[in-house]
N, C-alpha and C positions, 0 to 999 in steps of 0.2 A: 666426629673427630674428637679425640681426647688428648689434650696437650698437658703433659706433666712438666711443671715448671720447677726450676731450682736456681740456685746461685752459688758461685764459687768465688770467694774473696771479693764479694760485692758485685760480681759480674753475672748478669742473667744468662741462664742456659735453659734448654728445654728438649724434650723428646716428644714427637707427635705420633700418636697411635690412632688407628682407625678401627671402628667397630661396626658390625652389621646389626642394625637396630631390629630387635625381635618383636617389638610391639608397634601397633599403629598409633597415630595421634601425635600431639606435640610432646616434647621432652618435659619431664618433671623439672620444675624450676630449681629443685634442690639436688639435681643429679650430680653436679660437680662436687658438691660438699660430701654427698654420700660416697662417691668413688674415692675422694681424697681421704675421708675418714677410714674407709675400708683398707686402703693402701697403708696408711699409718698404723693401723691395728694389726696388720699381718706380721706374723713371726719372722718371715723372710725379710721384711723391711727393717725390723728391729735389728736383725743380724747384719744387714747391709750397712745400716747407719752406724753400727758399732765399728765397722771397718774403715769407713771413709773419713776424710779429714774434717777437723773441727771448723775449717773454713767453708765447708759445704753445707748448704741448707736445702732441704726439700720444701719448697715454698707453697705449692698449690696445684690445682687442676683447673683447666678450662675446657668446657665442652661446647661444641658447635654442631648443630644439625645441618648436614650438607645435602639434605634431600631437596632443598630449595635455595636459591641465591639470597645472599644478604641476611641470613638469619643471625640473630644476635649471639654473642659469646656469653655463655653462662659460667661465671667464675666461682670457685670455692671461697669460703670465708674463714676456714680454720687456721690455727696457728701452724707455723713451720716446724719441721723437725731439723735438728742440728746434728751433724756427724760427731762422733766421739773417738775416732780412730787415732792411733799413735803413729809416729813416724813423720818424716819430713814430707810435706805436700809436694807432689810433682807438678809439672806445668798444667795449667788449666786447659790448655789446648790438646792434651793427651787424654785418650779415653780407651776403655775396654769396650769392644763391640760385641753386642748380643744379637744374634741372627734370629729373625722371625721367618721360619721356613714354611712353605706351602707344599702341596703335593707335586709341584712342578719345579724345574730348575731353570737357571738362566736369568738374564737381565730382566728386571721387572716382575719377577716371580718370587721375590723374598724381600723382607724389610730388615732394617737395622735399628738398633737402639744403642746410642753412644753414652756410656756411663762415665762421668767425670768424678773428681774428688778423691782420686787414688793417692796413696802415700807410698813412700819408699818401702814400708813394711809389707806391702802387698805385691812386691815385685821379686822375681828371681834374678833379674839383671836390668839394665837400662831400657830394654825393649819389651820385656815379657812379664805378664802377670803370673802369679802362682795359680795352680789348678784349683786350690781352695777358694781363691778370689773369684775365679770363673764360676765355680759351683754356686757361690753365694749370689753372684750377679744374675745367673739364670733363675735361681729361686726368687729373687727380687722381681724380675720382669714377669715371671709366672704369676707372682702375687698381684701385679698390676692387671694382668689378664683376668685373674679370678675376680678382682674388684669390678672390672668392667663388665664381665659376664653376669655378675650378680645384679647389675643395673640394666641388664638387657642389651649389652653392647659387646658380645664376644669379639675378640681381636681378629682382624682380617688385614690382609695387604691390599691396599687400594691401587688400582691401575687407571691411569689416565687414557683418554682416547689417543690411539696411535694411528696416524694417517697412513694410507697405503703408499707403497713405494712409487716414485715417479718413473721408475724404469719400466718400460712397456714389456720387458722380458722377465720381470720378476715372477718367481713361482709362488704358488700358495704357501703360506697364508699372507705373504708380503704384498700380494697384488690387491688386497682389500683392507679396509679399515679394521683395526681391532677396537671394538667398543670399550668404553669405560666400564669398569666393573670391580668386583672384589673377589678375593680368594681367601678361604679360611686358613688361619695359621694352624699348622699341624704339629709343629715342634718349635720349641724355643731352646737355643743352644749357643755356646761359644764355639765358633769354628776354628779360631786361631787365637792363641794366647798373646800374640804380638799386639802391642798398643798401636792405636791409629790416631789420626788427627781429627778433631771435631771443630775446627775453627769456624766452619760455616754455621755452627749452632751457637756461637757466642754472641752476646749482646741482645 
C-alpha cells in the first residue's frame, strides 16, 4: 500500500494506491522516501503543483506491506511541496477524479484518485474542470505510478474478499466467494470533467 499524503488549508488529505510487489523479502526501509523523492522530481508533478492552490501541500508518502497483518507503516522524511497556482481556491471538499482502469469493467474493477487543491482558474464553470487540468492530473497520477514501479510496486487495483450470495438460486459467479486479489492498472484517465466530493478523504 502506498499512501500519498497532502494537506489543504491545514487539513490532512490522502490518496491510497496499491502496488504488486515484484521482489521477495522485506521492504526496503527507505522505500517511502525513494517513492516520494521520485514523485517530487517528476516533471508532471512540477506541472501539477504549478496549477494547484498555494494552500495545498504534497506532504509525503507512507508505505505498508500488506502481505502479512500488522506490518509497520514506513513514512517518508522529505520536505513537502507547496502549490503555486493562481486563482481563488475552491472548496477543499471538491476534487477532480482520476480513474485507475483495469481490463475489466464494473464495480470493484477500477480505482479512483481524488485530487484536491483546485482553484477557480482551473474550471470552465462551477462544476467542471478544464480539459487541460484533466490532462495535467492524469500525467501527475501516471508519475506516481512510475515512481511506484521504479521501486518494485507497479500500480494495481486491490479487491477484497467478496462473499457468495446467500440466495440459493444465485447463478455463477455470485454463488461462490470471490477471493481477494489484485488487477493490473491498464489505463489512467479522467472519465468525467465534473467535480466530485471527497469528504470521506478529509482529516
